[in-house]
N, C-alpha and C positions, 0 to 999 in steps of 0.2 A: 187082231189088234182092234181096240175100240175106235169107233168113229170120233172125230174131233168135234166137240160141241162149241168150244170157244177158241178162236185163234187171234192173237194180237200180234201185229207186225209193225215194228219200228215206231212204237208209240212214243209220242212226245207230248207233254202236258205241263202246265204250271198255273200260277196265280198272277194274272195281269202280266206284267213285264218280267216276273220272276220265274225262270224255267226250273222245274223240279225234276222232271223225268225226261231222259234222253234215250231214244232208240231201244226201247224195251220190247223183246219178243217173248211170248209165252203161249201155251196152249193148255186147254183142259179137255182131256178125252171124256166122252160120254160115260157117265157112271163112276168117275174117279174122284178122288180127293187130291187136290193140289195145294201146296203150301207156298206162300211167299214169305221168305225169311230175310232178316237183315237187321241192322242196328236201328235205333230210334232216329227218325229224320232221313232215312234212306230213300223214301218216296213210295213206300208200300201202300199207305192209305190213299195217297194221291192217285195211284193206279186204280184202286177200287172205285174212287169217285169218278174217274173217267169212264170206267166200265159200267157204271150205273146212271150215267147221264148228268151227274152233278157238276162235272167239269167238261168243258169242250176241248178235246185234243187239238194241239197245234200241228200235229203231224202223225203219220201212220194210219193204220186201218184196224178196225175191230170187226171181225167176222163171227157171227153167231148162227149156228145151225146152217152153215153154208151161205149165209146172206150177209153182205156188208152192212153194218149199222152206221148210218150217216147221222148228221146233226139232228137230234131229236130231243124231246123233253124227257125228264126222268120217268114220267108216266108211260111213255112209249116203251122204255126199257122194261118197266114192270109188266106191261102187257105182253112183252116177248118172253117173260119168265126169268129175267135177270133181276134178282132181288137182293138188296143190300141191307145187311145188319150192321149199323154203323158203330164205330168206336164210341164208348160212353153210353150205350144203350138207347139214349134219346127217347125215353118213355114220356107219355103225356101226363103231367101232374093234374090231379083233380079227377082223373078218370080211373075206373076200376081196372083190374087185371083183365077181366073179360072184355071191357070196352077197348082197351089197348089191343088185345088180340083181334077183335072184330075190325079194327081200323086197317089191319093188314089185308082184309078181304073186301075193302071198299070198292074195288074195281070189278068185283065178281058178281054175277047174277045167278049162279047155280046154287040156290039156297039149300037144297038137300045136301050137296057136297060140302057146303060151308059148315053145316051142322056136324057132318061126319068128321071134318078136319078139326073142328074144335075139340071133339072127343079124342082124336088122335094126339093133339097137342097135350091135352090133360093126361092121357095115358103115358106120354113121354116124360112129362113133368108133373107128377102127382101133386107137388106142393102148390102148383098154380091152380089146380082144382080146389084145393083147400082154401086158397086165398083169392078166389075169383072175384069176390065183391070188395076186396081191399084196394085202396088207392095204390096204384102200381109203384109210385115213387117212394112208398114207405116200406117196400120189400127190402130184404138184404141184397147185397151186391150180386150174389150168385143167383138169387131168385129173379132179380131184374134182368140178368143176362138170359135166363130161361125165358122170361116174358118177351124180350127183344127177339130171340131166336124163334119163339112161337109165333110172334107177329109176322116175322118173315115167312114162316111156313104157311101161314094163313093166306098168303098171296099166291099159293100154288106154284112155287118156283121150279124151274128146270135147272137153274144154276143158282145156288145160294152163296153170296159173297159175305164173308164174316170177317169183320175188322177187329183185331185184338181180342180173340176169344177168351184168353185167360187173364187179361189185365186186372190186377188187384184182387184176384180170387185165390182162395185157399186151394192147395193141391187136391183135396178130396172133392171139392166142388168142380174143379176142372175135369177130374176123372168122370164125374157124373155127366157133365156136358158132352164130353167126347163119346161116352157110351151111348148117349141119346143120338148124337150126330152119326154114329156108326149105323144106327137103325134107320135114320133118315136116308143115309147114303145107300144102304142095302135095299131100301124101297124104291130106289131109282133116281134120287136127286143128286146131281153132281155138286161138289163143294170146292170153292176157292177161298182159302183161309189165310189171313194175314196174322202172323204170330211172332212175337219177340222171343218167346221161350222156344228156342231152336230144338232142344231135345224132345219136348212135347210135340212140336209140329212134325218132326221127322218120324216119330213113332206112329203118328196118326195118319200121315199122308201116303199116297201112292207115288206122287212125283213132287219135286220141289224146285223152286227157283230162288237163287240168292240175289238180292237187290242191294247194291252199294252205290251211294251217291247218285241215285237216279238211273242207274244202269244195271242190267242183268249181267252178272259176272260168272254165274255157274248155273247149270241146269242138269237134271237127270232124275232117275228114280230116287225116292227118299233114302234107300239103302246106299246108293252111290254117293249122294251128297253127304250122308253121315260118315262115309269112309274118306271123304276128301280131306287131306291134311290141312289145307288152308281154312276150311270151314271149322274143323275141329279146333284149330289153334285160335281162330278169331272169335268164335261164338260159344265154344264148349270148354275153353281153357285147357285143352288137352294137347 
């Protein structure tokens, strides 16, 4: 059995006085792909924001690599290797693809490895190599998602948190992204992916958690969740 890289116990988090997530438990084994699935507004993105330090939990614990993560800044999470690829890509306008990628490595000092990692990103996403001097926000939606993921990879993640991988993208582009992420995972990076396309998520992931109204309501291997009659009825129309 794989060691547990991330363990979340009884997580509670919200925005000001508005509670969004109640008592969520989840775990990411080292080297695995875990999917968070559920309807829009279920609290999935809020969970990722708590796991990357963008929101302060109001309850529960986050344990990463055996050490409890207490109140810290997002930069501290980055230094631990918890890297968040946000919904909507959030690329920097006026900066080239290459500059956006290099911003992912701003906290690193290992220059030789940074150069190697840029080439790895370009090998994963050849279109980014072709457009490396282009303003990143003028890329197509799929290319912007490639750039956002590439920027996350430039931070040398141990765990990559990806929010809404396939949102607004054509199926062919989603297939390309998943194939690239399979290679990233095979090279040793664990993945926690938020995805509304349940079929896509369960085909890609090793394990899955179903989030509903801020609570985890089902958990298991992706195959087990795919066979769950309530999941099939609620999210796959079967």
